[in-house]
C-alpha positions in Angstrom: 35.9 -2.9 -57.0 35.5 -3.8 -53.4 34.8 -7.3 -52.1 31.4 -7.8 -50.5 31.3 -7.7 -46.7 30.6 -11.2 -45.3 28.2 -11.0 -42.3 28.5 -13.9 -39.8 25.6 -15.3 -37.9 27.0 -13.7 -34.8 27.1 -10.2 -36.4 23.4 -10.7 -37.5 22.3 -11.7 -34.0 24.0 -8.6 -32.5 22.5 -6.3 -35.1 19.1 -7.8 -34.6 19.3 -7.2 -30.8 20.4 -3.6 -31.3 17.5 -2.9 -33.7 15.0 -4.6 -31.4 16.3 -2.5 -28.5 16.0 0.7 -30.4 12.5 -0.1 -31.5 11.4 -0.9 -28.0 12.4 2.5 -26.6 9.5 4.5 -28.1 7.0 1.7 -27.4 7.8 1.8 -23.7 6.6 5.4 -23.4 3.3 4.8 -25.2 0.0 3.7 -24.1 -1.9 4.1 -20.8 -0.1 4.3 -17.5 -0.7 1.1 -15.6 0.1 0.7 -11.9 0.9 -2.4 -9.9 -2.0 -3.7 -7.8 0.2 -5.7 -5.5 3.0 -3.7 -3.9 5.3 -4.1 -0.9 5.0 -1.9 2.2 6.6 1.4 1.6 5.6 1.7 -2.0 2.3 3.6 -2.9 -0.6 1.5 -4.2 -2.3 3.5 -6.8 -6.0 2.7 -7.5 -7.6 5.2 -9.8 -6.9 8.7 -8.5 -6.1 7.5 -5.0 -2.6 6.6 -3.7 -2.4 4.4 -0.5 0.9 4.4 1.2 1.7 2.3 4.3 4.2 4.3 6.4 4.8 1.5 8.8 3.1 -1.6 10.2 3.8 -3.0 13.7 2.5 -4.7 16.7 1.2 -2.2 19.4 1.7 -2.8 23.1 -1.2 -1.5 25.3 1.3 -1.3 28.2 3.7 0.9 26.4 3.3 4.7 26.9 4.1 5.5 23.3 1.2 3.2 22.1 -1.4 4.0 24.6 -2.8 7.0 22.7 -3.1 4.9 19.5 -5.1 2.3 21.4 -7.6 4.7 23.0 -11.1 3.3 22.3 -9.8 0.0 21.0 -11.8 -3.1 21.6 -10.4 -5.4 24.3 -8.1 -8.2 23.2 -9.2 -11.8 23.5 -6.8 -14.5 24.8 -4.0 -15.2 22.3 -4.5 -11.9 20.4 -2.3 -8.9 19.8 -3.0 -5.4 18.5 -1.5 -4.7 15.1 -1.4 -1.2 13.6 -1.0 -0.2 9.9 -0.2 3.5 9.6 -1.3 4.8 6.3 -1.3 8.0 4.2 -4.0 8.3 1.5 -3.7 10.9 -1.2 -6.5 12.0 -3.6 -4.7 12.8 -6.8 -7.9 13.4 -8.7 -10.1 16.3 -9.5 -13.1 15.2 -7.4 -13.6 14.6 -3.7 -13.5 11.1 -2.5 -13.7 9.2 0.8 -11.6 6.8 2.9 -12.7 3.3 1.9 -14.0 0.7 4.4 -13.2 -2.0 5.4 -9.5 -2.6 5.1 -8.7 -6.3 5.6 -5.6 -8.4 6.2 -5.4 -11.8 4.4 -2.8 -14.4 5.4 -1.4 -17.2 3.2 -4.2 -19.6 4.4 -6.8 -17.2 3.1 -7.9 -16.1 6.6 -9.4 -12.6 6.6 -9.1 -10.2 9.5 -11.2 -7.0 9.2 -10.1 -3.7 10.7 -11.4 -2.6 14.1 -13.4 0.6 14.4 -11.6 2.9 16.7 -12.5 6.5 17.5 -9.4 8.6 18.4 -7.4 11.3 16.8 -4.9 8.9 15.3 -7.4 6.4 13.7 -8.3 6.4 10.1 -12.0 7.1 9.9 -14.0 5.2 7.3 -15.9 7.6 5.0 -13.8 10.6 5.9 -13.7 13.0 3.0 -10.5 13.6 1.0 -10.6 16.7 -1.2 -8.8 16.9 -4.6 -5.0 17.2 -4.2 -5.2 16.6 -0.4 -4.2 13.7 1.8 -5.0 12.1 5.1 -3.7 12.6 7.6 -3.8 16.3 7.2 -0.7 18.3 8.1 -2.5 19.9 11.1 -3.9 16.7 12.6 -2.4 14.8 15.5 -1.6 11.9 13.2 0.0 14.2 10.6 2.1 15.8 13.3 3.0 12.6 15.0 6.3 10.6 14.6 4.8 8.2 12.1 2.8 10.7 10.0 0.2 8.1 9.1 -3.3 7.3 10.4 -3.9 4.1 12.2 -5.8 1.1 10.9 -6.1 -1.2 13.8 -6.4 -5.0 13.7 -6.6 -7.7 16.4 -4.4 -10.6 15.2 -4.2 -14.0 16.6 -0.6 -14.7 17.8 -0.4 -17.7 15.4 -0.9 -15.5 12.3 2.8 -14.7 12.2 3.3 -18.3 11.0 1.1 -17.6 8.0 3.1 -14.8 6.4 3.3 -12.8 4.3 0.3 -10.9 5.3 -1.4 -8.7 2.7 -3.5 -5.6 3.3 -6.4 -5.6 0.9 -7.4 -2.1 -0.2 -10.7 -1.3 -2.0 -10.2 1.7 -4.3 -12.6 3.5 -6.6 -11.3 1.5 -9.6 -10.7 -1.9 -8.1 -8.8 -3.7 -5.3 -5.1 -3.9 -4.6 -2.9 -5.5 -2.0 0.1 -4.2 0.0 2.4 -6.9 1.4 3.0 -6.0 5.0 6.6 -6.0 6.4 6.0 -8.3 9.4 
């Protein structure tokens, strides 16, 4: 006859953790797929069947040759303001056509809201532009799609003092709610 195995409290704790870990594995794959509605720049924000991906955000210099085409048709700056561009790609991953939402807004840590400027040039993201199923903007044959950034411009006029109120968040209105992308400024 063999002697009974004595289980110590430490053995029981390790065994309980192993069992809990094994039970958690199938649960992690179940249920509906949920997406973050607050992501950093560079990660896609998924709202419904749309994916919003900021390629880059940066200040634009109206005197720099590389920025002049982006700023065609931009409203003039007021004293103490700078142009700020958010270059975005939007993909329609659904089965129905959709449109580019409007407006995009930037919110600082004090709650100040800056609304995008309407700009009409080949690099600007146009509000209400259609996006067919399984397509994205900018399209591959567009100036923005063939440019070095490969994103369409959402233009803002920011007060120079706003850099003190970081992080700045881009608010995005999607078909199934609102999300935020923290801009890398």
